N, C-alpha and C positions, 0 to 999 in steps of 0.2 A: 293779734297774737294767737298762736295755737293754744288751745286749752288742753292741759295735760294733768292727769290725776296725780295728786301729791305735790304738785309744783305750785308754790305760793310766794307772794312778795312780802317779805318782812319789813319792819320799820327801818332797819339799819342796812342800807344798800346803796350802791351807785351803779351807773351804767357806763360802759366803755364801748367805743365804736372801733372795731378792728377792720381789717381789710375785707373780710367776708362775713363777719358776725356782729351781732349785738351781744355784749357780755355783761351780765348782771352779777355783781359781787354781793353775796349775802354774808355780811360780817358776823352776824350772830351764830349762824349755823355752819360757818366755814365751808361754804359751797359756792360754785360758780354755775350760773345758768347761761347756756349758749343758745342763741336764736339766730336763724338765718335772717338776711335783710328783708325777706318777704314775710317774716313773722312765724315761720315754721320752727317748732321746738327741735333742737338738735341734740343737746346733751346736758346732763347734770354732772359736774365734776366735783367730787367730794374730796376735800383735802384735810379732813379732821385728823387723819393719822400723822400729818406733819406737825401738828400743834398750832396753837393760836398765834404764835409769834412769826409764822411764815406767811407774810403778806404777799398775795399774788400781784406782781407788777407786769404790765404789758410791754413787751419789747417789740416795738413797731418795726424796727429795722430787720429783725430776724423772724418776725411773725410767730412769736412764742410767748408763753407765760413763764415767768421766772419766779421761783420761790427760793429766797436766799436768807439765811439767818444763822444764828449761833447754834452749835451743837449743845443740846440741853445737858449733856454729861459734864460740861465745863462751864464755869462762871467766869467771864472776863470783865474786868474793870476797864474803864476808859484808858487807863495807863497800860493795861495788858494789851488792849487792841492796838495801841500805837506801837508797842514792842513787836507785835506780830506783823504789822504793816511794814515796819522798818527791816524786818528779817523774813520776808515772805519766801525768799529762795530756800529757806530751811524747810525741808520736807516735814519736819516735826510739827510745824505750825498749821499744816493743812487740816489737822484733825479738829480744829476749833470751830470750823464752819461746815455747814451742809448746804447743798444746792440741788434743786429739782427743777425740771422744765416740762412744759407741755407744748408739743409742736402743733400749732393750729392748722398746719397743712396736712397733718396726719389725722384722718377721721376717727382713729381709735381714741384720740385725746388722752392717751395714757400719761400718767405722771411718772417721769423717769429720773433716776438719779444722775446727777452731773458732777463734774469735778470743779470745785471752786477755783476761780482764777484771780489773779491780782486785780484785774479790773473790777471784780465783784467787791472785794474789800475796800477798794477805792471809790466804789459806787460810780464808776465811769459810765457815761451815757453817750450814745451815738448822737452826733450833732448834724453833720451832713457830709456828703462825698466820703472821704476816707478819714475824717476827723472825729475825735471824741472829746468830751469835756469832763472835767472833775470839779465838783461843786462843794466838796466838804471842807469845813473849817474847824481847826482844833488848835489847842496850845498845850505844850508840855516841855519840861526841861530835858526830855529825852532827845529832842532834836538838837543836832550839833550846829546846824546853820539856822540862824534866826529868820531869814527871809523866806517868806512864802507868799502865795497869791490866793485871794479868796476864790477866784475863778481862773481855771487853766484850760487851755485847748491843746490837745495832743494829736500828733500823727504817729501811730504806733506807740513807741516808748519815748518819742522825741517831743519835748515841749515846744509848741509853736508860738504861743502867746500866753502871757499871764496878766491879769487885771486886778487892780486893787491890792497892792502889796500890804502885808501886815507882819507883825513880829509873832511868829508861831511859838515862841518861848513864853512871852509874857504880855501879849496884847491885852490891854485892860478889859475891853468889852467882851473878849472871848475866854477869859479865865473861868475855869470850872464849868464850861458849857461847850458842847459840840453844835455847830450850826451848819447851814447849807445855803448857798445861793439858789434862787429859783429861776429856771429858764422856761419860758412859755412860748410854744409855737404860735405862729399867726397863719393867716390865709395865704401869705406870700412866701414862696420858697426862699430859703436863706435869710429870712427875717424872723427874729425872735425878740421878745421882751425879756428883760433880766431885772431881778430885784435882789437886794442884799439885806442881811440881817441888820436891824436897828438903823435903817436908812429909809427916808420917805421919798426918795427919788426913784422913778421908773426909767430904766435905760432901754434903748432900742439898739439891737445888734443886727447889722447887715453883714452877712458872712462873718468875718472876724474883726469888723470895725464896730466900736461901741461908743455911743454918745448918750448923754442925758436926753430923755424924751419929755417927761413932765414930772411935776412934783405934787405929791399929795399933801395938802396943807391941813394939818390936824389941829383940833382944839388944844389948848394948853394942857388940859388934864390928860390928854393922850400922848403928850410929848415927853420924851426922856429928858431928864435934867442933864446939864453939862457935866456934872460930877460922875455920871455913869461912864463917861468916856475917859475920865482922867484919874478917878480914885479907885484903885483895884479892890475887889472883894478879898477879904482875908481867907475865906474858905468857901466850900460848896454850900454849907448851911447858911452862911450869911447871904449868899446870892439867892438861894431858894426863898429865904424870908423876904428879901427885897421884891422878888417877882410875885410872891403871894400877896404882899401888901400893896402892890402897885399893878394889879392885874389888868388894868385898862391902858397901860402905857404901851407904846408901839414895840412890837417885836419884828414883824416883817410883813410886807405885802406878798401874798403867795400866788394869787391868780390875777391875771390881767387879760380881759377879752375886750376887743374894741370893734364896734360897728360904726357906720357913718354917723349915727346919732348918739350912741351911748358908749360908755366905758364901764365894764363890770369888774368889780374888785372884791377879792377875798382877803381880808386883813387879819393877821394874827397879832394879838396883844400878848403881854407877858403870861397871862393865864386865862385869856378869853379869845373869842373869835367873833367876827361880824362880817357881813357881806353888804355891798353897796352897788347902786347903779347911779352913774353920773350922766346927766343929760347935758350934752355940749351946748345946745342952742340957748338954754336958759341958765347955764352954769349952776345947776341945782343937783344936789346929791340926795338920794333916797336910800334909807336902810331897806334891804330886801324884806326883812320880817314885817315891815310896816306897809308893804305893797299889797293891796287887797285885790284878788282876782274878781272879774265880773263875768257876765254871760258870754262875752266874746271869747273868753278862755274856758268856757264851760265850768266856771267857778273852780278851776283847778289851780292850785298853787304850783306853778311850773318852776319858778326860781327858788332853789333850795337855799336855806340859811347856811348850809355846810359846803357850798360849792356847786358848780354846775359843769356839765360835760359839753364841750363844743368840738365839732368837726367841720372844718371849712366854714361855710356860712350858717350852719345850723346848730341849734342847741338841742339837748336831749334830756328828758326827765322820765323817771319811772312813776307810775301811778297804779293804784289798785283798781281792778275792774269795777268794784262796788261803788267807788267814788264817781265814776263816769256814768254808770247806770242810774245812780241816785239823782244826778243832775237832770237827766232827761225825764225821769219820772216826775220830778218837781217842776219841770219847765216844758210842758207839753207843746207850747208854741214855738219852741226852738227845733228846727229840722235836724234830724240825725244825719251826719255826713255819710255819704255812700260807703266810705271806707269802713265805717263802724256798724252798718246796718246788720250784716249777717252775724257779726260778733255779738252784738247785743241780743239779737233774736235767739242765739244759742244759750242764753241764760248762764253765763260763766259764773263760777264761784267768786264771791266778793274779793278774795285775795289773789285772784289770777293776775299775773304781771301784765302791765301794758306799758309800752315805751312810746312816749310822745315826742315827736320831732317838731320844733317850732323855731321861729325867728323873732328877734326884737324888732319892733316897728321902726320903719325908716321914715 
């Protein structure tokens, strides 16, 4: 990676792989660091002026960053948001949200104001070809029709398919809580993994056909009781107390990455998180935080406890230059890879960002 004065890697970050760049999100300082694929530093994008609630999401289909969130001049309750969603055609409702974009094909990388669209408040996502999906789940007595689907596929404004019907007025498990289905891309075009809130099944979707793929069998202490699905909470406070007192019960499987030998999982519980690697050959599951790196990985902890970035067959992790230099200083018998020789000789500051590309062993 190119060494640049004033550019450092903080503890709270993740890396995204775009069409032309590596993008490091620095959550603490509200900045984005852009690097070319050959390691050249390109740009620091500072979005502090937008505020801490404008999270930068990468729109791969349009090759842009999108910042979408509430207008800080207004406070919307969940009920207010549903009213706005149901009456989006009313121009009066446009003022409640703000949107900004960065065109990654424009080398100025300027943050530009954009007009919020209905697809933004629905959190519609590009799926493939000319299809989009909607993954949000909510309940309210504001809805006139009780039938909705946890996961919906659209072509334009036309519903193509809906999966997992639920009662959007009073579905027990979704009362006083907004949730989302997770859809995870794979190496194969038109193939995705899909997971649902409060469900231990992982589904595989081939185009718009969906079938159960595998089930994550959890210990009893991590499993939700049958009453969770049948006995409604009286109010939001009662629900929050239940989640706080049962923090290690399943909420949702959020990330699923599969290789020929392993399945990597990020699982969210009611008030906790954990990541796991499942080894197919031995039917063994390991917690990522218990996996200790060795000299073959230069003693670098590559699998994060908070998730991992994958693009096609490769995984990506951020590291501080100081951690890499420290390893070679303590292990003189380990040869320095030729890709790192000039970088280490340049004596970079310890906090200089380094992006590591790796694969899980096959």
